[in-house]
Every structure is written in C-alpha cells, then in structure tokens.
C-alpha positions in Angstrom: -74.9 121.4 71.9 -73.5 124.3 69.9 -73.5 122.3 66.7 -77.0 121.1 67.2 -78.2 124.7 67.9 -76.3 126.0 64.8 -77.9 123.3 62.7 -81.3 124.1 64.0 -80.7 127.8 63.4 -79.6 127.1 59.8 -82.8 125.0 59.1 -84.8 127.9 60.7 -83.2 130.4 58.3 -83.8 128.1 55.4 -87.5 127.8 56.3 -87.8 131.6 56.6 -86.2 132.0 53.2 -88.4 129.4 51.7 -91.6 130.9 53.1 -90.5 134.3 52.1 -90.0 133.1 48.5 -93.4 131.4 48.5 -95.1 134.5 49.8 -93.3 136.6 47.2 -94.3 134.3 44.4 -97.9 134.3 45.6 -98.0 138.0 45.2 -97.2 137.7 41.5 -100.5 135.8 40.9 
C-alpha cells in the first residue's frame, strides 16, 4: 500500500509540475 501511495503521490507531483510549466509558458505568449 505504501509503495502504491508513494507512486501515486509522485505522479501527482509530476502532474502539478507539468501544469505549472504549461501555465508559465502560456504567460509568455
């Protein structure tokens, strides 16, 4: 259970980082 939760949390952080990057790049245009 702990590994699954950690994996899900890692994917969640990656998704936040990705959306943050997309939002940041959209501000440039």
